[in-house]
C-alpha positions in Angstrom: -142.0 -114.2 -31.4 -138.5 -112.8 -31.8 -137.2 -116.4 -31.4 -138.8 -117.9 -33.6 -138.0 -114.8 -36.3 -134.5 -115.3 -35.1 -135.1 -119.4 -36.1 -136.8 -118.5 -39.6 -133.6 -116.5 -40.3 -130.6 -119.1 -39.2 -133.1 -121.7 -41.3 -133.0 -120.2 -44.4 -129.1 -118.9 -43.6 -128.1 -122.7 -43.2 -130.1 -123.6 -46.6 -128.9 -120.9 -48.7 -125.3 -122.0 -47.3 -125.7 -125.9 -47.8 -124.3 -126.2 -51.1 -121.1 -123.3 -51.0 -120.0 -125.5 -47.3 -120.3 -129.1 -49.0 -118.2 -127.5 -51.7 -115.8 -125.9 -49.9 -115.5 -129.1 -47.7 -114.7 -131.1 -50.7 -111.9 -128.5 -51.7 -110.3 -128.1 -48.6 -109.8 -132.5 -47.5 -108.4 -131.8 -51.4 -105.9 -129.4 -50.7 -104.9 -131.2 -47.8 -104.2 -134.2 -49.1 -102.0 -132.2 -51.9 -100.4 -130.8 -49.1 -99.7 -134.6 -48.0 -99.3 -136.7 -50.7 -97.5 -134.6 -53.5 -94.8 -133.0 -51.8 -92.7 -133.0 -55.3 -95.1 -130.5 -57.5 -94.3 -127.3 -58.4 -93.9 -124.8 -55.1 -96.5 -122.5 -56.5 -99.2 -125.8 -56.5 -98.6 -126.6 -53.6 -99.3 -122.5 -51.9 -102.1 -122.2 -53.8 -103.3 -125.1 -52.4 -102.5 -123.7 -48.8 -103.8 -120.8 -49.5 -107.1 -122.3 -50.8 -107.6 -123.7 -47.7 -106.5 -121.1 -45.7 -109.4 -119.1 -47.2 -112.0 -121.4 -47.4 -111.0 -121.9 -44.0 -112.1 -117.6 -43.5 -115.2 -118.3 -45.3 -116.2 -121.5 -42.9 -114.8 -118.8 -39.7 -117.6 -116.0 -41.2 -120.3 -118.4 -41.8 -119.5 -119.6 -38.4 -120.1 -115.3 -37.0 -122.9 -115.4 -39.2 -124.7 -117.9 -38.0 -124.3 -117.0 -33.4 -126.1 -113.6 -35.2 -128.9 -114.7 -36.2 -129.3 -117.3 -34.1 -129.6 -114.5 -31.4 -128.3 -117.8 -28.5 -124.9 -116.0 -28.2 -122.2 -118.4 -26.5 -125.3 -120.8 -26.4 -124.3 -121.9 -29.8 -121.5 -123.0 -29.4 -122.6 -125.8 -27.2 -126.0 -126.6 -28.9 -124.0 -126.7 -32.4 -121.2 -128.9 -30.9 -120.1 -130.1 -35.0 -119.8 -127.0 -36.3 -117.7 -125.3 -33.3 -115.4 -128.7 -33.1 -115.0 -128.5 -36.7 -114.1 -124.3 -36.8 -111.9 -125.2 -34.3 -109.8 -128.4 -35.8 -110.0 -127.3 -39.6 -109.1 -131.2 -40.2 -112.2 -132.0 -39.4 -113.7 -130.2 -41.4 -115.3 -132.8 -44.1 -117.6 -134.1 -41.3 -119.5 -130.9 -42.4 -120.3 -132.6 -45.9 -122.3 -135.9 -43.5 -124.1 -132.4 -41.6 -125.3 -131.3 -45.7 -126.1 -134.9 -46.3 -128.9 -135.6 -43.7 -130.3 -132.0 -44.1 -130.2 -133.0 -47.5 -132.5 -135.5 -46.7 -134.8 -133.9 -44.4 -136.3 -132.1 -47.2 -138.4 -134.5 -48.7 -141.4 -135.1 -47.8 -140.7 -139.0 -46.3 -137.2 -139.6 -46.0 -136.3 -142.9 -47.8 -134.3 -144.5 -44.9 -135.6 -145.1 -41.5 -134.6 -144.1 -38.3 -132.1 -146.6 -38.0 -131.0 -147.2 -41.7 -130.2 -143.2 -41.0 -127.8 -143.5 -38.2 -126.4 -146.5 -39.7 -125.4 -144.6 -42.6 -124.6 -141.5 -40.6 -121.9 -143.3 -39.2 -120.8 -145.4 -42.2 -119.8 -141.8 -44.0 -118.5 -140.6 -41.0 -116.1 -143.4 -40.7 -114.6 -143.2 -44.3 -114.1 -139.4 -43.9 -113.0 -139.4 -40.4 -110.3 -142.8 -41.1 -109.4 -140.8 -44.5 -108.4 -137.4 -42.6 -107.2 -139.2 -39.7 -104.8 -141.4 -42.5 -103.3 -137.8 -43.6 -102.8 -136.2 -40.6 -100.8 -139.5 -39.5 -99.0 -139.6 -42.6 -97.8 -135.9 -42.3 -96.3 -136.8 -38.5 -94.9 -140.4 -39.0 -92.8 -139.7 -42.6 -89.0 -139.6 -42.0 -89.7 -139.4 -38.0 -87.0 -141.9 -36.0 -88.4 -144.9 -35.4 -91.7 -144.9 -37.8 -93.3 -147.5 -38.8 -95.4 -145.7 -41.1 -93.5 -145.1 -44.5 -96.7 -144.4 -47.3 -99.8 -143.4 -47.2 -101.0 -147.2 -48.1 -99.3 -148.1 -44.1 -100.7 -145.0 -42.7 -104.3 -145.8 -44.8 -104.0 -149.8 -42.8 -102.9 -148.2 -40.0 -106.6 -145.4 -39.7 -108.5 -148.5 -40.3 -107.3 -150.4 -38.4 -107.6 -148.0 -35.6 -111.0 -146.8 -36.2 -112.7 -150.6 -36.2 -111.1 -150.9 -32.7 -109.4 -154.1 -34.0 -105.3 -152.2 -33.6 -103.6 -154.5 -34.8 -100.0 -152.8 -34.1 -97.7 -154.0 -36.7 -98.2 -149.9 -37.9 -98.7 -147.1 -35.2 -97.7 -143.7 -34.8 -94.6 -142.8 -32.9 -94.5 -138.9 -32.7 -96.6 -137.0 -29.9 -98.9 -135.8 -32.7 -99.5 -139.2 -34.5 -100.4 -140.6 -31.2 -103.0 -137.7 -30.4 -105.1 -138.5 -33.4 -104.4 -142.3 -33.3 -106.1 -141.3 -29.5 -109.0 -139.5 -31.6 -109.3 -141.7 -33.5 -109.3 -144.7 -31.9 -112.2 -143.2 -29.1 -114.8 -142.1 -32.9 -114.4 -145.5 -33.8 -115.6 -146.6 -30.1 -118.8 -144.0 -30.3 -119.2 -144.9 -34.0 -119.7 -149.4 -33.3 -121.6 -148.1 -30.4 -124.2 -145.8 -32.9 -124.4 -148.5 -34.8 -124.3 -151.7 -33.1 -127.4 -149.6 -30.6 -129.3 -148.9 -34.2 -129.5 -152.2 -34.7 -130.0 -153.8 -32.3 -132.8 -151.4 -31.5 -133.9 -152.4 -34.8 -133.7 -156.1 -34.3 -136.2 -155.6 -30.7 -138.6 -153.3 -32.7 -138.8 -156.4 -35.6 -139.1 -158.9 -32.7 -141.7 -157.6 -31.0 -143.7 -156.4 -34.6 -143.9 -160.4 -35.5 -144.5 -161.3 -32.1 -147.7 -158.6 -31.8 -148.8 -160.2 -35.3 -148.3 -163.8 -34.0 -150.3 -163.1 -31.3 -153.0 -161.3 -33.3 -153.2 -163.9 -35.3 -153.9 -166.5 -32.3 -156.5 -164.6 -30.7 -158.2 -164.6 -35.0 -157.9 -168.0 -35.1 -159.4 -168.3 -31.2 -162.9 -166.5 -32.1 -163.5 -168.5 -35.6 -163.1 -171.4 -33.5 -165.6 -170.9 -31.1 -167.9 -169.6 -33.8 -167.5 -172.5 -35.8 -168.1 -174.8 -32.8 -172.4 -175.8 -32.7 -174.3 -174.5 -29.7 -173.9 -177.5 -27.2 -171.2 -179.0 -27.4 
């Protein structure tokens, strides 16, 4: 009974915080983009963006602590809610929570609009776009002005991120700084995982379609055989 009450309290809290965390995710991404892309703005605006980003991080930290208390799971909460844990430790991945919010909203519907396979593909696509944008910002911040750098503009960083997450890897734009290469490894690993998820979902959907059509063909064949036996005159 206690576990059920804790689960209900946690669910109510998460529903109450969905919208604030969604807005916070967007603001955090916007603040980081301002920090990276608008280096020539007045120092006051630059400091405000960094201060707002820090405040949002504190909000996420408090939300994480409250959910640990409400869940009653203690240290096990870190493993069972791994995405929230990773997002808290790595602030640059915080916008990925937007995907979590999208799925939570879809689950509130009486009947989801998308099938399981459609949801997997949608999840992967949204995650790929967010991760690519965040990785492009992070790598551009590290690479610009670095000796021997091949990523000189944010456009170069976006091009690199698209090549990395799709596992194409043209090699015309590559990180040369240690931290930039760490980001690259992480993005490539995510690209492989997302590609596998999409390929698996699409393959499973095709198998299901073929199995359904094969079953319908067999049923139609059995039905036609029954009609022929009924129509055949006795003694033939």
